[in-house]
PLY file of the C-alpha trace (Angstrom):
ply
format ascii 1.0
element vertex 115
property float x
property float y
property float z
element edge 114
property int vertex1
property int vertex2
end_header
8.19 5.80 3.81
8.79 3.28 6.56
12.20 1.91 6.97
13.78 -0.58 9.32
17.28 -0.83 9.53
19.28 -3.60 11.42
22.85 -3.46 12.60
25.22 -5.76 14.70
25.70 -9.46 14.14
28.82 -11.46 13.11
31.10 -14.42 14.15
30.84 -15.38 17.70
32.21 -18.44 19.46
29.77 -20.67 21.65
29.16 -18.94 24.89
29.67 -15.58 23.68
27.67 -12.18 23.20
26.44 -10.35 20.63
24.17 -7.07 20.48
21.61 -6.39 17.57
20.34 -2.91 17.05
17.37 -1.64 14.93
16.07 1.55 13.84
12.79 2.19 12.72
11.50 5.40 11.00
8.45 6.42 9.37
6.08 5.03 11.94
4.93 5.79 15.06
7.44 3.78 16.97
6.15 3.78 20.53
2.63 2.41 19.35
3.61 -0.81 18.00
5.23 -4.20 19.06
8.68 -4.61 17.86
9.72 -8.35 16.79
12.99 -9.98 16.25
12.71 -12.95 14.04
15.57 -15.34 12.62
15.58 -17.84 10.14
18.31 -20.34 9.88
18.93 -22.47 6.83
16.48 -24.67 5.73
14.14 -23.72 8.41
11.07 -21.42 8.78
11.35 -18.06 9.99
10.52 -17.89 13.64
9.87 -15.20 16.55
12.57 -14.80 18.80
11.63 -11.93 20.97
8.78 -9.36 20.96
8.56 -5.79 23.11
5.43 -3.94 23.48
5.22 0.08 23.22
5.34 -0.07 27.07
8.21 -2.35 27.10
6.77 -5.35 28.09
8.84 -8.34 26.32
8.20 -11.61 25.03
10.70 -14.71 24.27
10.82 -17.71 22.62
11.38 -20.73 25.04
14.56 -21.42 22.96
16.17 -18.07 24.08
14.51 -17.24 27.49
17.29 -16.60 29.98
19.82 -15.75 27.35
18.62 -12.99 25.12
17.18 -9.53 26.17
15.25 -7.32 24.13
14.82 -3.51 25.21
13.69 -0.51 23.34
14.54 3.26 23.32
11.36 4.80 22.41
13.24 8.29 22.15
15.57 6.98 19.48
13.13 4.76 17.53
15.25 1.94 18.20
15.25 -2.04 19.80
17.89 -3.82 20.76
18.51 -7.81 21.35
21.08 -8.63 23.50
22.25 -12.31 23.00
24.01 -14.37 25.58
25.23 -17.57 26.15
25.24 -18.13 22.52
24.80 -21.65 20.65
25.58 -23.00 17.45
21.97 -23.40 16.91
21.41 -19.49 17.28
23.15 -19.25 13.87
20.67 -17.52 11.73
19.83 -14.35 9.70
18.01 -12.14 12.25
15.45 -9.83 11.25
13.77 -6.89 12.85
9.72 -6.34 12.38
7.19 -4.34 13.26
3.48 -3.67 11.55
0.97 -0.96 11.66
-2.26 -0.28 10.52
-0.95 0.08 6.77
1.36 -3.03 6.76
4.10 -4.91 7.77
7.85 -3.71 7.82
11.18 -5.98 7.48
14.69 -4.84 7.74
17.11 -6.39 5.36
18.53 -9.12 8.04
21.79 -9.23 9.83
23.93 -12.49 9.79
24.62 -14.38 13.03
27.11 -17.05 13.07
27.97 -19.08 16.21
30.78 -21.43 15.61
34.54 -22.30 17.18
0 1
1 2
2 3
3 4
4 5
5 6
6 7
7 8
8 9
9 10
10 11
11 12
12 13
13 14
14 15
15 16
16 17
17 18
18 19
19 20
20 21
21 22
22 23
23 24
24 25
25 26
26 27
27 28
28 29
29 30
30 31
31 32
32 33
33 34
34 35
35 36
36 37
37 38
38 39
39 40
40 41
41 42
42 43
43 44
44 45
45 46
46 47
47 48
48 49
49 50
50 51
51 52
52 53
53 54
54 55
55 56
56 57
57 58
58 59
59 60
60 61
61 62
62 63
63 64
64 65
65 66
66 67
67 68
68 69
69 70
70 71
71 72
72 73
73 74
74 75
75 76
76 77
77 78
78 79
79 80
80 81
81 82
82 83
83 84
84 85
85 86
86 87
87 88
88 89
89 90
90 91
91 92
92 93
93 94
94 95
95 96
96 97
97 98
98 99
99 100
100 101
101 102
102 103
103 104
104 105
105 106
106 107
107 108
108 109
109 110
110 111
111 112
112 113
113 114
């Protein structure tokens, strides 16, 4: 049984930093791309960042230079370091991966950026 569990998030002032973490179990973690998505109220879910098994990252233009995705294959963990946060980063953030069997999502964690 595959489980994806996020942690972190919360309320932060503009310009601040937050770190999200995700642990996936039940998959060959190091073989697959890990993704962070977000969904703001009234908007579609969007891909924020992804990282391949070998560690190559990709970012949405809106977060380039501010967010950093990383993974630790020994711990089946992926993190998203978010710096210089903006109010428009407010959303529920989801960890995601997919393998040959299916696609798997965490429960989501709320990030609110507000003064």
